[in-house]
C-alpha beads as a LAMMPS data file, in Angstrom:
LAMMPS data file: protein, C-alpha beads

116 atoms
115 bonds

1 atom types
1 bond types

-500.0 500.0 xlo xhi
-500.0 500.0 ylo yhi
-500.0 500.0 zlo zhi

Masses

1 110.0

Atoms # bond

1 1 1 87.855 274.784 354.669
2 1 1 86.480 277.123 352.032
3 1 1 83.624 279.496 352.923
4 1 1 82.309 281.977 350.342
5 1 1 79.813 284.630 351.435
6 1 1 77.617 286.547 348.999
7 1 1 75.460 289.565 349.866
8 1 1 72.399 290.339 347.733
9 1 1 70.328 293.485 347.975
10 1 1 72.206 294.693 351.066
11 1 1 75.572 296.178 351.919
12 1 1 78.367 293.851 352.895
13 1 1 79.122 294.146 356.592
14 1 1 82.355 292.784 358.013
15 1 1 80.619 291.909 361.300
16 1 1 77.921 289.812 359.585
17 1 1 80.513 288.192 357.329
18 1 1 82.671 287.191 360.299
19 1 1 79.650 285.954 362.280
20 1 1 78.459 283.743 359.408
21 1 1 81.974 282.384 358.802
22 1 1 82.423 281.425 362.463
23 1 1 79.036 279.702 362.616
24 1 1 79.603 277.700 359.414
25 1 1 83.134 276.748 360.509
26 1 1 81.697 275.102 363.643
27 1 1 79.924 272.547 361.412
28 1 1 83.320 271.138 360.435
29 1 1 83.628 269.186 363.696
30 1 1 80.745 266.914 362.607
31 1 1 82.149 266.185 359.147
32 1 1 84.949 263.797 358.229
33 1 1 86.125 265.710 355.148
34 1 1 86.951 269.423 354.807
35 1 1 83.869 271.455 354.110
36 1 1 83.204 273.858 351.299
37 1 1 80.326 276.274 351.921
38 1 1 78.447 278.892 349.935
39 1 1 76.541 281.368 352.132
40 1 1 74.075 283.758 350.485
41 1 1 72.627 286.584 352.592
42 1 1 69.695 288.428 351.015
43 1 1 67.353 291.257 351.974
44 1 1 63.909 290.453 350.535
45 1 1 61.584 293.359 351.302
46 1 1 61.744 293.405 355.123
47 1 1 62.836 289.780 355.512
48 1 1 66.473 288.763 355.958
49 1 1 67.183 285.472 354.192
50 1 1 70.176 283.210 354.844
51 1 1 70.881 280.292 352.487
52 1 1 73.763 277.889 353.047
53 1 1 75.061 275.092 350.801
54 1 1 77.611 272.803 352.483
55 1 1 79.681 270.204 350.633
56 1 1 82.025 267.758 352.364
57 1 1 83.297 265.004 350.138
58 1 1 80.227 263.297 348.672
59 1 1 77.851 264.767 351.274
60 1 1 75.747 267.821 350.434
61 1 1 73.542 269.797 352.819
62 1 1 71.292 272.811 352.211
63 1 1 69.368 275.112 354.499
64 1 1 67.420 278.339 354.090
65 1 1 65.805 280.531 356.733
66 1 1 64.169 283.955 356.845
67 1 1 63.401 286.282 359.711
68 1 1 63.363 289.963 360.643
69 1 1 67.016 289.869 361.788
70 1 1 70.015 288.617 359.774
71 1 1 71.768 287.182 362.833
72 1 1 68.627 285.218 363.762
73 1 1 68.370 283.894 360.201
74 1 1 71.986 282.720 360.315
75 1 1 71.459 281.028 363.699
76 1 1 68.327 279.227 362.487
77 1 1 69.912 277.955 359.277
78 1 1 72.996 276.715 361.158
79 1 1 70.725 274.823 363.589
80 1 1 68.918 273.277 360.629
81 1 1 72.196 272.185 358.996
82 1 1 73.458 270.837 362.321
83 1 1 70.392 268.582 362.580
84 1 1 70.821 267.424 358.971
85 1 1 74.486 266.564 359.483
86 1 1 73.888 264.750 362.775
87 1 1 70.970 262.831 361.249
88 1 1 72.989 261.704 358.247
89 1 1 75.816 260.619 360.516
90 1 1 73.455 258.416 362.532
91 1 1 71.961 256.879 359.393
92 1 1 75.426 256.187 357.990
93 1 1 76.566 254.506 361.187
94 1 1 73.412 252.368 361.295
95 1 1 74.008 251.210 357.718
96 1 1 77.618 250.337 358.517
97 1 1 76.530 248.300 361.542
98 1 1 73.861 246.466 359.569
99 1 1 70.955 248.017 361.444
100 1 1 67.830 249.410 359.859
101 1 1 68.363 252.852 361.384
102 1 1 65.276 252.796 363.616
103 1 1 65.834 254.041 367.125
104 1 1 63.830 252.683 370.016
105 1 1 62.494 249.769 368.014
106 1 1 60.819 247.132 370.157
107 1 1 62.427 243.687 370.121
108 1 1 60.869 241.262 367.641
109 1 1 60.098 238.670 370.309
110 1 1 59.773 239.270 374.060
111 1 1 62.148 237.236 376.213
112 1 1 60.683 233.917 377.400
113 1 1 60.095 233.370 381.082
114 1 1 61.841 230.376 382.584
115 1 1 59.602 227.602 383.852
116 1 1 60.338 226.171 387.288

Bonds

1 1 1 2
2 1 2 3
3 1 3 4
4 1 4 5
5 1 5 6
6 1 6 7
7 1 7 8
8 1 8 9
9 1 9 10
10 1 10 11
11 1 11 12
12 1 12 13
13 1 13 14
14 1 14 15
15 1 15 16
16 1 16 17
17 1 17 18
18 1 18 19
19 1 19 20
20 1 20 21
21 1 21 22
22 1 22 23
23 1 23 24
24 1 24 25
25 1 25 26
26 1 26 27
27 1 27 28
28 1 28 29
29 1 29 30
30 1 30 31
31 1 31 32
32 1 32 33
33 1 33 34
34 1 34 35
35 1 35 36
36 1 36 37
37 1 37 38
38 1 38 39
39 1 39 40
40 1 40 41
41 1 41 42
42 1 42 43
43 1 43 44
44 1 44 45
45 1 45 46
46 1 46 47
47 1 47 48
48 1 48 49
49 1 49 50
50 1 50 51
51 1 51 52
52 1 52 53
53 1 53 54
54 1 54 55
55 1 55 56
56 1 56 57
57 1 57 58
58 1 58 59
59 1 59 60
60 1 60 61
61 1 61 62
62 1 62 63
63 1 63 64
64 1 64 65
65 1 65 66
66 1 66 67
67 1 67 68
68 1 68 69
69 1 69 70
70 1 70 71
71 1 71 72
72 1 72 73
73 1 73 74
74 1 74 75
75 1 75 76
76 1 76 77
77 1 77 78
78 1 78 79
79 1 79 80
80 1 80 81
81 1 81 82
82 1 82 83
83 1 83 84
84 1 84 85
85 1 85 86
86 1 86 87
87 1 87 88
88 1 88 89
89 1 89 90
90 1 90 91
91 1 91 92
92 1 92 93
93 1 93 94
94 1 94 95
95 1 95 96
96 1 96 97
97 1 97 98
98 1 98 99
99 1 99 100
100 1 100 101
101 1 101 102
102 1 102 103
103 1 103 104
104 1 104 105
105 1 105 106
106 1 106 107
107 1 107 108
108 1 108 109
109 1 109 110
110 1 110 111
111 1 111 112
112 1 112 113
113 1 113 114
114 1 114 115
115 1 115 116
């Protein structure tokens, strides 16, 4: 697992760096291959921006969030990436099983009632 963290327009803080690393590392449990991540933390006027690029084998995920607090931005972007990874996993499994990937799809033909 390789996680690189870049700070732009703000001082590097060991606490923020460790927090971001721990959050990104938790995404590994949903991926089959070791992840490689690039985290960019930026201060844009009064907004804290967190951008994360995650690569695991041939899969690539990207998320960006901004808020008034850097920790909140990191939490939001990790939630966004979590949803992306879980969604791609479901689509991949549906393709492998020969399904069309639609959940809750109604059956094509209702079951026939038996005549007595």
